[in-house]
VEXMILUM-615337 format. One record per residue: residue in three letters; z, x, y of N, C-alpha, C in turn. Coordinates in steps of 0.1 Angstrom, whole numbers. Last residue first. Layout:
- aa n.w n.u n.v ca.w ca.u ca.v c.w c.u c.v
- ALA Z X Y Z X Y Z X Y
...
//
This chain:
- aa n.w n.u n.v ca.w ca.u ca.v c.w c.u c.v
- LEU 875 395 1209 875 383 1218 884 372 1213
- LEU 887 428 1209 885 415 1201 885 403 1211
- PRO 870 455 1224 881 445 1223 877 433 1216
- ALA 856 482 1206 854 470 1215 865 461 1213
- VAL 866 515 1208 867 502 1200 865 490 1209
- VAL 849 544 1211 854 533 1218 854 521 1210
- PRO 858 574 1192 849 562 1195 856 551 1202
- GLU 869 604 1207 872 592 1199 863 580 1202
- GLN 854 633 1205 855 622 1215 857 609 1206
- ARG 868 664 1199 863 652 1194 864 641 1204
- PRO 865 700 1196 868 688 1204 861 675 1199
- TRP 880 719 1171 867 713 1175 871 700 1184
- ALA 901 731 1159 900 732 1173 888 725 1179
- ASP 898 725 1132 910 720 1138 909 721 1154
- LEU 873 737 1126 875 723 1125 887 717 1132
- VAL 880 764 1131 870 757 1139 871 742 1138
- ALA 899 768 1111 903 769 1125 893 763 1134
- LYS 883 764 1088 894 755 1091 898 755 1105
- PHE 866 787 1091 860 773 1091 871 763 1094
- LEU 886 807 1089 878 805 1101 872 791 1102
- THR 894 803 1063 903 801 1074 896 799 1087
- ALA 871 810 1050 875 796 1049 885 793 1059
- LEU 871 837 1057 860 829 1062 864 814 1061
- PRO 895 845 1044 894 846 1058 883 837 1064
- ILE 886 839 1017 898 832 1023 897 833 1038
- ALA 864 857 1014 863 843 1011 874 835 1019
- PHE 863 884 1015 865 877 1028 864 862 1026
- PHE 860 891 988 871 897 996 874 889 1008
- VAL 836 878 982 848 874 975 860 879 983
- GLY 819 892 998 820 877 1000 833 872 994
- TRP 820 917 988 826 915 1001 827 900 1004
- PHE 808 912 963 822 916 963 828 913 977
- GLY 784 888 973 789 896 963 804 899 965
- TRP 774 869 992 776 883 996 783 892 986
- LEU 770 844 979 762 849 990 762 864 992
- GLY 789 842 959 775 841 955 766 845 966
- GLY 812 845 975 809 855 965 795 854 960
- PHE 811 821 989 808 834 996 806 845 987
- LEU 814 802 967 803 801 977 800 815 983
- LEU 837 810 952 824 808 946 813 809 956
- VAL 857 811 973 854 823 965 840 822 958
- ALA 856 784 981 852 795 991 849 808 983
- CYS 866 772 958 852 769 963 847 779 973
- ILE 892 783 958 882 785 947 868 783 951
- ILE 902 772 982 901 787 980 891 790 969
- ALA 901 745 977 893 750 988 892 765 987
- VAL 919 743 956 905 739 954 896 745 965
- PRO 943 751 969 937 759 959 923 756 956
- HIS 942 746 1005 944 740 992 937 750 981
- LEU 957 767 1029 945 762 1023 948 757 1009
- ASN 971 781 1053 974 768 1046 961 762 1041
- VAL 979 814 1050 969 804 1054 971 792 1046
- ALA 1012 826 1057 1001 824 1048 991 813 1053
- GLU 1029 845 1070 1022 835 1077 1009 831 1069
- SER 1037 862 1050 1047 852 1055 1040 841 1063
- PHE 1024 879 1031 1017 868 1038 1028 857 1042
- LEU 1042 898 1022 1031 903 1030 1025 891 1037
- LEU 1061 882 1008 1065 892 1018 1054 896 1027
- PRO 1046 866 990 1053 860 1001 1058 869 1012
- VAL 1036 889 975 1027 880 982 1034 873 993
- LEU 1059 901 963 1050 909 972 1042 899 981
- VAL 1071 880 948 1079 888 958 1069 894 968
- ASN 1054 865 932 1066 859 936 1074 867 947
- GLY 1032 881 924 1030 867 929 1042 861 935
- ASP 1044 906 919 1033 905 928 1032 891 934
- LEU 1062 900 899 1067 905 911 1056 904 922
- THR 1043 893 879 1053 883 884 1058 887 897
- GLN 1029 916 874 1022 904 879 1031 894 885
- ILE 1050 932 865 1043 936 877 1035 924 883
- ILE 1057 918 842 1067 920 853 1060 923 866
- GLY 1034 922 826 1038 908 830 1048 909 842
- TYR 1035 950 822 1024 944 830 1027 930 835
- VAL 1058 951 807 1058 957 820 1047 952 828
- ALA 1049 936 784 1061 932 792 1061 938 806
- MET 1028 952 776 1025 938 781 1037 933 788
- LEU 1042 975 768 1032 976 779 1029 962 784
- TYR 1059 966 748 1065 972 760 1055 972 771
- ILE 1039 959 729 1048 948 735 1054 953 748
- PHE 1028 984 723 1020 973 729 1028 962 736
- GLN 1050 996 712 1045 1002 724 1036 991 731
- ASP 1054 982 688 1064 980 699 1058 985 712
- SER 1021 969 679 1032 978 678 1042 975 689
- TRP 993 961 669 1005 952 672 1018 960 670
- GLY 976 989 685 977 978 676 989 969 679
- TRP 972 1011 702 984 1010 695 985 999 684
- GLN 945 1010 712 952 1023 711 964 1022 702
- PHE 936 984 709 928 994 703 936 1007 702
- LEU 955 971 726 954 968 711 947 979 704
- ALA 949 983 751 962 985 745 962 982 730
- ILE 923 972 753 925 986 753 938 990 747
- LEU 930 944 754 921 949 744 922 964 742
- THR 947 942 777 951 938 764 943 944 753
- VAL 930 950 798 942 957 795 947 954 781
- PRO 908 931 796 906 946 792 919 953 790
- VAL 925 907 802 917 909 790 914 923 787
- THR 936 908 827 945 909 816 937 912 803
- VAL 916 902 845 919 916 843 929 918 831
- VAL 916 873 844 904 881 840 908 895 836
- VAL 941 867 856 938 862 842 926 871 836
- ALA 939 877 881 950 882 872 947 878 858
- GLY 917 862 892 917 877 890 927 882 880
- VAL 923 835 895 914 839 885 915 854 882
- TYR 943 835 916 944 827 904 936 832 893
- PRO 922 850 941 934 843 937 932 836 924
- VAL 908 881 941 904 867 937 917 860 933
- VAL 922 904 948 913 898 958 910 884 954
- VAL 936 913 926 943 905 936 935 899 946
- SER 918 930 913 919 916 908 927 907 918
- ILE 921 956 923 910 947 928 911 933 924
- GLY 943 964 907 944 963 922 933 954 928
- VAL 932 962 882 944 954 885 945 953 900
- LEU 912 982 884 908 968 881 920 958 885
- LEU 928 1005 888 919 1000 898 915 986 896
- ALA 942 1005 863 949 1003 875 940 998 887
- LEU 920 1011 847 926 998 845 935 995 858
- LEU 915 1037 856 904 1027 856 910 1013 855
- ALA 939 1051 851 934 1050 865 924 1038 866
- ALA 942 1048 823 952 1043 832 947 1041 846
- TYR 929 1054 799 922 1048 810 931 1042 820
- ASN 957 1048 776 944 1054 780 937 1046 791
- LEU 991 1050 785 980 1042 781 967 1049 785
- ASP 1018 1060 788 1007 1068 781 995 1060 776
- LEU 1037 1049 803 1036 1044 789 1025 1051 781
- ALA 1032 1063 826 1045 1065 820 1045 1060 805
- ILE 1007 1052 832 1008 1067 829 1021 1069 822
- PHE 1013 1026 837 1004 1029 826 1005 1044 822
- ALA 1030 1029 860 1035 1023 848 1027 1026 836
- ILE 1012 1040 878 1024 1048 875 1030 1042 861
- TYR 993 1019 880 989 1033 875 1001 1041 871
- THR 1009 999 891 1003 997 877 999 1011 872
- VAL 1015 1010 916 1026 1007 907 1020 1006 892
- GLY 988 1011 926 996 1023 925 1008 1021 915
- GLY 979 984 926 972 995 919 980 1007 916
- CYS 998 972 942 997 968 929 989 979 920
- ILE 995 987 967 1008 987 960 1006 983 945
- ILE 967 983 973 973 996 971 986 996 963
- ILE 966 955 974 958 962 965 963 976 962
- GLU 984 950 995 987 945 982 979 952 971
- ILE 971 962 1016 984 967 1012 987 963 998
- VAL 949 944 1017 947 958 1014 960 965 1010
- LYS 962 920 1024 955 921 1011 953 936 1007
- GLY 972 926 1049 982 923 1038 975 925 1025
- ARG 948 928 1063 957 940 1062 967 938 1051
- ILE 939 902 1059 931 913 1054 940 926 1053
- TYR 959 885 1071 955 884 1057 948 897 1051
- ASN 961 894 1097 973 895 1088 969 894 1074
- ALA 935 887 1105 940 901 1106 952 903 1097
- ILE 935 860 1101 926 868 1093 931 882 1094
- GLN 954 850 1120 955 847 1105 947 857 1097
- ARG 947 860 1145 961 860 1141 962 859 1125
- ASN 919 857 1147 925 870 1147 939 871 1142
- MET 918 829 1147 911 837 1136 917 851 1136
- GLU 931 823 1170 936 818 1157 930 826 1146
- GLU 914 836 1189 928 839 1188 934 835 1174
- ALA 890 822 1185 891 836 1182 905 841 1181
- VAL 897 796 1192 893 798 1178 894 813 1175
- ARG 902 801 1219 912 795 1211 909 797 1196
- THR 877 810 1228 889 819 1229 900 814 1220
- ILE 861 788 1225 858 800 1217 870 809 1217
- LEU 874 770 1243 873 767 1228 871 780 1220
- ALA 870 783 1267 884 781 1263 884 778 1248
- ARG 849 794 1283 849 795 1269 864 793 1263
- GLU 830 797 1309 840 787 1304 840 787 1289
- ARG 811 816 1308 823 818 1316 834 809 1312
- PRO 796 825 1276 798 816 1288 811 819 1295
- LEU 788 860 1268 794 847 1265 795 838 1277
- TYR 781 885 1276 770 876 1271 776 862 1267
- GLY 805 898 1281 795 896 1292 784 886 1288
- SER 817 901 1257 822 890 1266 812 887 1277
- VAL 805 925 1249 802 912 1242 806 900 1250
- TRP 816 943 1267 801 941 1266 798 928 1259
- ARG 843 941 1262 838 937 1275 823 934 1275
- GLY 843 952 1236 847 938 1239 842 933 1252
- ILE 834 978 1241 825 969 1233 830 954 1235
- MET 856 987 1256 843 986 1262 833 977 1255
- ALA 876 985 1236 877 977 1249 864 976 1256
- ARG 867 1003 1217 869 989 1213 869 980 1226
- ASP 861 1030 1215 855 1022 1226 856 1007 1223
- LYS 876 1040 1193 877 1046 1206 872 1037 1217
- LEU 869 1023 1171 883 1025 1175 884 1030 1190
- PHE 842 1026 1170 847 1013 1171 862 1013 1176
- PHE 840 1054 1167 835 1048 1180 840 1034 1181
- PHE 851 1057 1141 856 1064 1152 853 1057 1166
- VAL 833 1041 1125 848 1037 1126 854 1044 1139
- LEU 809 1055 1128 811 1041 1134 825 1037 1135
- ILE 816 1078 1114 812 1079 1128 814 1065 1135
- PRO 822 1068 1088 833 1074 1096 829 1075 1111
- VAL 795 1057 1082 807 1048 1084 818 1055 1091
- LEU 777 1079 1080 776 1069 1091 789 1061 1093
- VAL 785 1095 1058 782 1101 1071 783 1090 1082
- LEU 788 1078 1037 799 1088 1039 797 1095 1053
- TYR 764 1064 1037 776 1057 1040 787 1067 1044
- ILE 746 1084 1029 745 1078 1042 757 1071 1047
- MET 757 1089 1004 757 1099 1014 756 1094 1028
- ILE 750 1064 992 764 1068 993 766 1079 1003
- ASN 722 1066 992 729 1056 1000 743 1059 1002
- VAL 718 1087 975 714 1089 989 721 1078 997
- LEU 728 1076 951 735 1088 957 731 1090 972
- LEU 708 1057 948 722 1053 950 730 1064 956
- PRO 686 1072 943 686 1064 955 701 1059 958
- LEU 696 1083 917 693 1091 929 692 1083 942
- SER 700 1064 898 712 1069 905 709 1077 917
- SER 684 1051 880 682 1048 895 694 1054 903
- LEU 692 1059 856 679 1062 860 676 1060 875
- SER 718 1049 854 716 1064 854 702 1068 859
- PHE 713 1022 855 721 1028 866 719 1043 866
- THR 699 1019 831 692 1016 843 700 1022 855
- LEU 721 1025 814 709 1033 813 701 1031 826
- ALA 739 1005 820 743 1019 822 731 1028 823
- TRP 725 982 812 728 984 826 732 999 829
- GLN 724 987 785 712 987 793 714 989 808
- GLY 751 985 779 744 998 777 731 998 785
- PHE 756 958 786 763 968 794 756 982 792
- LYS 740 946 766 737 944 780 743 955 789
- GLY 756 954 744 742 959 745 737 958 760
- ILE 779 940 749 779 955 750 765 961 751
- GLU 768 914 745 774 918 758 775 933 760
- GLY 761 916 718 751 913 728 756 917 742
- ARG 786 920 706 775 930 705 765 928 716
- ALA 798 895 712 803 908 717 793 919 717
- VAL 781 878 697 782 877 712 787 890 718
- GLU 787 887 671 773 888 677 773 887 692
- ILE 814 880 670 810 894 669 796 896 674
- ALA 813 852 671 820 860 682 816 874 682
- GLN 799 848 647 793 844 660 800 851 671
- LEU 819 856 629 806 863 630 798 860 642
- VAL 839 837 634 841 851 636 828 859 638
- GLN 826 813 627 830 815 641 833 830 644
- GLU 821 818 599 810 816 608 814 818 623
- ASP 847 819 589 839 831 589 827 830 598
- SER 871 801 610 861 802 599 854 815 600
- VAL 904 793 618 892 802 621 884 803 608
- LEU 923 775 609 921 776 623 907 783 626
- HIS 926 777 582 925 763 587 922 764 602
- PRO 930 804 576 917 797 572 915 783 578
- TYR 943 829 586 944 815 592 931 808 588
- ARG 938 851 570 952 848 573 953 833 579
- GLU 910 850 566 919 851 555 933 847 558
- PRO 900 849 593 898 838 583 907 838 571
- LEU 910 875 603 915 862 608 913 850 598
- LEU 897 897 595 909 894 587 914 880 591
- LEU 876 901 613 873 896 599 885 892 591
- LEU 890 911 635 885 897 635 882 892 621
- LEU 894 937 626 905 929 628 901 914 629
- SER 868 946 625 876 946 613 888 937 614
- GLN 861 944 652 854 936 642 862 935 629
- TRP 878 963 664 880 948 667 873 939 657
- LYS 865 985 653 879 982 650 882 968 652
- ALA 839 984 664 841 984 649 855 980 645
- LEU 845 985 691 839 973 686 841 972 671
- MET 856 1011 693 864 999 696 858 987 690
- GLY 833 1026 687 844 1026 678 854 1015 681
- PRO 816 1018 709 812 1015 695 824 1016 686
- LEU 832 1028 732 830 1014 730 825 1011 715
- GLU 834 1055 738 843 1050 727 841 1035 724
- ASN 817 1059 759 814 1066 746 823 1060 735
- PHE 830 1044 778 816 1040 774 813 1047 760
- LEU 853 1058 782 854 1045 777 840 1040 772
- THR 842 1082 793 849 1082 780 850 1068 774
- ILE 832 1072 817 823 1078 807 829 1078 794
- LEU 856 1063 829 845 1053 827 836 1059 816
- GLN 870 1087 832 875 1077 823 865 1066 820
- HIS 853 1100 850 856 1106 837 861 1096 827
- TRP 855 1083 872 842 1085 866 844 1091 852
- LEU 882 1085 879 876 1072 875 863 1074 868
- LEU 882 1113 886 891 1107 876 886 1094 870
- PRO 864 1114 908 861 1121 895 870 1116 884
- VAL 878 1096 926 865 1093 921 862 1101 908
- VAL 903 1109 932 903 1096 925 889 1094 919
- ILE 897 1135 944 906 1133 933 903 1120 925
- VAL 876 1134 964 879 1146 956 887 1144 944
- ILE 877 1108 975 864 1114 970 867 1126 960
- PHE 904 1104 982 897 1095 973 885 1101 967
- VAL 908 1126 1000 916 1125 987 909 1116 977
- LEU 890 1117 1020 888 1130 1013 895 1130 1000
- LEU 902 1094 1028 889 1093 1023 886 1106 1015
- LEU 926 1104 1038 927 1095 1027 913 1094 1020
- GLY 916 1119 1060 923 1125 1049 924 1117 1037
- MET 904 1099 1075 895 1109 1069 902 1117 1058
- PHE 927 1085 1083 916 1078 1075 908 1089 1068
- LEU 940 1104 1098 947 1099 1086 936 1092 1077
- ALA 922 1107 1119 925 1119 1110 931 1114 1097
- PHE 924 1082 1130 911 1086 1124 913 1098 1115
- VAL 950 1083 1139 947 1073 1129 934 1077 1122
- LEU 948 1104 1158 957 1105 1147 954 1095 1136
- GLY 928 1094 1176 926 1106 1169 935 1107 1157
- VAL 941 1071 1186 929 1069 1179 926 1082 1170
- ALA 963 1083 1199 965 1074 1188 953 1072 1179
- ALA 950 1099 1218 958 1106 1207 960 1096 1196
- ALA 939 1079 1234 930 1089 1227 937 1096 1216
- GLY 962 1066 1243 952 1059 1235 943 1069 1227
- PRO 994 1082 1240 981 1080 1247 971 1074 1237
- LEU 1023 1065 1229 1013 1076 1226 1000 1073 1233
- ARG 1042 1045 1232 1039 1053 1244 1030 1066 1240
- LEU 1043 1028 1211 1053 1039 1211 1050 1049 1222
- ARG 1020 1013 1215 1033 1007 1220 1044 1018 1220
- GLU 1002 1030 1202 1002 1029 1217 1014 1023 1223
- LEU 1010 1026 1176 1012 1039 1182 1011 1039 1197
- THR 1001 999 1174 1015 1003 1172 1018 1016 1178
- THR 974 1002 1177 981 994 1187 996 998 1186
- VAL 967 1017 1154 965 1022 1167 973 1015 1178
- LEU 974 998 1135 982 1010 1135 980 1017 1149
- GLY 955 978 1140 969 975 1141 978 987 1142
- GLN 931 990 1134 934 987 1148 949 984 1150
- MET 924 993 1108 932 1003 1114 936 1000 1128
- LEU 908 970 1103 920 972 1095 930 982 1102
- TYR 887 974 1121 896 963 1123 909 964 1115
- ALA 876 996 1109 882 998 1123 891 986 1125
- LEU 866 984 1086 876 995 1085 883 997 1098
- VAL 848 965 1097 859 961 1089 870 972 1088
- MET 830 982 1110 837 972 1118 850 968 1110
- GLY 819 997 1088 827 1004 1099 835 994 1107
- ALA 807 976 1075 818 983 1068 826 991 1078
- LEU 787 969 1094 797 959 1090 809 966 1083
- VAL 773 993 1094 779 988 1106 790 978 1103
- PRO 763 994 1067 772 1005 1073 779 1000 1085
- ALA 747 970 1067 759 971 1059 768 982 1064
- LEU 724 963 1079 735 965 1088 748 967 1080
- MET 707 958 1058 704 969 1067 716 973 1076
- GLY 720 936 1045 717 948 1038 715 960 1047
- GLY 721 916 1065 733 922 1060 731 935 1053
- LEU 701 902 1077 702 916 1080 714 923 1074
- THR 705 876 1066 692 881 1067 692 896 1069
- LEU 733 870 1067 725 867 1055 712 874 1055
- VAL 740 879 1093 746 885 1082 738 882 1069
- ALA 724 861 1109 722 876 1110 728 883 1098
- THR 735 836 1101 721 839 1099 718 854 1099
- PHE 761 839 1111 759 837 1097 744 840 1093
- ALA 755 841 1139 762 851 1132 760 851 1117
- LEU 741 817 1145 734 830 1146 741 841 1139
- PHE 762 798 1139 749 798 1132 742 811 1133
- LEU 781 806 1158 784 807 1144 771 807 1136
- LEU 766 800 1182 771 814 1179 774 816 1164
- VAL 762 772 1179 751 781 1180 755 795 1177
- ALA 789 763 1181 781 761 1169 769 770 1168
- LEU 796 772 1206 803 778 1195 795 775 1182
- VAL 779 755 1222 778 770 1222 784 776 1210
- VAL 789 730 1214 775 733 1211 773 749 1211
- ALA 815 732 1225 813 730 1211 799 734 1206
- GLU 810 734 1252 815 746 1245 814 744 1230
- GLU 801 708 1258 791 720 1259 797 732 1251
- ASP 808 680 1239 814 691 1247 804 703 1246
- SER 795 664 1222 794 660 1236 799 671 1245
- PHE 796 666 1194 788 676 1202 786 672 1216
- TYR 810 645 1183 814 659 1179 807 670 1188
- ARG 801 621 1194 815 623 1191 819 638 1190
- GLN 774 623 1195 781 620 1208 796 624 1206
- ILE 768 625 1168 765 636 1177 773 635 1190
- TRP 776 599 1160 782 611 1154 780 623 1163
- ASP 759 583 1175 773 582 1177 780 594 1172
- ARG 734 590 1164 737 593 1178 752 592 1181
- LEU 738 581 1137 736 596 1140 739 599 1155
- VAL 740 554 1142 751 561 1136 750 576 1139
- LYS 715 549 1154 727 546 1162 739 554 1156
- PHE 698 554 1133 697 563 1145 710 561 1153
- MET 706 533 1116 707 546 1112 707 556 1123
//
């Protein structure tokens, strides 16, 4: 037993750089797990600065001074943030409150429709199944109401946290963009002088993860924007709220599109029933999902990460359970990092004794 363990350690941890990289990864994950709540504004600022770094680099390649490029990108970021706070957030909040007020009426209409199913399809659906489904729906809506009440009672600390984020995150984004070179030199000063393995993993991670995160943000904006325009043109209720859900759904591969289809379908059914308008909406929604999966995703992710669907789903479940929404968002990049470390990890092949 000890010989097997010793041989395994000798094979994978005989290189000093591998040991250093393993320690750094362990410390980074431990810090995020234990101090993630306190350092959340810092992490959010780092992510946003990382997303905007490509635009700063592009402007610098166009011979724009570094300070001017940072100032222009930061001004664009603050303008978009102001538009989101002043226009988008009130619209989403108004539609969410309206939807919450209309939920009892929606439930009553869906209940009447469900009660007709046993009469039309007695061999497929029974009265007991319909009543059980109605009770489950009532229970879920009751849980949602309790959550809304709790949310409203505890909204003051949440508002304080939001104000802290609105003040600290833009400041952190500015300094991460402005002093990125100085921060990089400071971090490098604490790393070993011989760090070829760390550099190779960092370059691979930066190449794949940067492309993925920026592409995913662009996909969210395009899908959400196109869906909102389509829903507004078809006069669907809660267009902004549903478009936001459709945009966020692209974060979770395979599952997100299926899950977000449920509220879109239910709200459209409540508004129009089985009418031509409902069919037009579902057709347009299906076209948007098809174009996203077959045109937009290959275009944005030409250097797609080579991960098996099972690995992607496992990563979403694992990191989503650890870090919530941000864990889901960064599940594929973190899985890519894990794969890059495994691919670059030095191995000492076992010595095979010659046959006598």
